[in-house]
C-alpha positions in Angstrom: 67.8 86.0 53.4 69.6 83.5 51.2 67.8 81.5 48.6 69.2 78.5 46.7 67.5 77.3 43.5 68.4 73.9 42.2 67.4 72.7 38.7 67.4 69.0 38.2 66.9 67.7 34.7 65.0 64.4 34.5 65.2 61.9 31.7 62.1 62.3 29.6 62.0 58.5 28.8 62.5 56.8 32.1 62.5 59.5 34.8 66.1 59.0 35.9 68.5 61.9 36.3 69.3 63.4 32.9 72.9 63.8 31.8 72.2 66.1 28.8 69.7 67.8 26.6 69.7 66.7 23.0 68.2 68.8 20.2 67.1 67.2 16.9 65.0 68.0 14.0 62.6 66.0 11.9 60.2 67.2 9.1 61.3 70.8 9.9 60.3 70.6 13.5 63.0 70.9 16.1 62.7 68.9 19.3 64.8 68.8 22.5 64.8 66.0 25.0 66.5 65.5 28.4 68.2 62.1 28.5 70.4 60.0 30.8 73.8 58.9 29.4 72.3 55.5 28.5 69.3 56.8 26.7 71.3 59.5 24.9 73.6 56.7 23.6 70.5 54.7 22.5 69.1 57.7 20.6 72.4 58.4 18.9 72.8 54.7 17.9 69.2 54.7 16.5 69.9 57.8 14.4 73.4 56.7 13.3 72.4 54.8 10.1 70.2 57.7 9.0 72.8 60.3 9.8 75.5 58.3 7.9 73.3 58.1 4.8 71.9 61.6 5.0 73.4 64.9 4.0 74.0 67.7 6.4 72.0 70.9 5.9 74.6 73.6 5.6 72.0 76.3 5.4 71.1 75.9 9.1 72.8 78.2 11.5 75.8 76.6 13.1 76.8 77.0 16.7 80.0 78.8 17.7 82.9 76.4 18.1 83.9 75.6 21.7 80.4 75.5 23.0 78.5 72.4 23.9 74.7 72.0 23.5 74.1 70.9 27.1 76.4 73.4 28.7 75.5 76.4 26.7 72.6 76.9 24.4 70.9 73.6 25.5 70.2 74.8 28.9 66.9 76.7 29.0 67.3 80.4 29.5 64.8 80.2 32.3 67.0 77.8 34.2 70.0 80.0 33.7 68.1 83.1 34.8 66.9 81.3 37.9 70.4 80.2 38.8 71.8 83.7 38.1 69.2 85.4 40.2 69.9 83.0 43.1 73.6 84.0 42.8 72.7 87.7 43.0 73.6 88.4 39.4 71.8 90.9 37.3 69.9 89.2 34.6 67.1 90.4 32.3 63.7 88.8 32.5 63.4 88.6 28.7 65.7 88.3 25.7 69.0 86.6 25.4 71.0 85.7 28.4 74.4 87.5 28.3 77.5 85.5 27.5 78.9 86.5 30.8 76.0 84.9 32.7 76.1 81.8 30.5 79.8 81.4 31.1 79.3 81.7 34.8 76.6 79.1 34.7 78.8 76.8 32.7 81.7 77.2 35.1 79.4 76.4 38.1 77.9 73.4 36.4 81.0 71.8 34.8 
């Protein structure tokens, strides 16, 4: 029996299809939000003057170069696990999703 699992991200503001997940932090609380391309642009434009005037926190863990938030770490591990299981791949129920599985997910969704 074949099974196909499709994950569709919805814009958290207007309910349209989301183009990306954006993570941001305020008052030491990290948030993530799924947004369409238009709403992502609006958010970035709203933050722009504060980012320009602010100072980047260098103590925070930085992501590895070459990965994008939406394609890699921004996608929920549960979504990647569901996709991997539907593809017949071995994936653990808990813990980190292996780089191999994440890369396969990225290739399939790029």
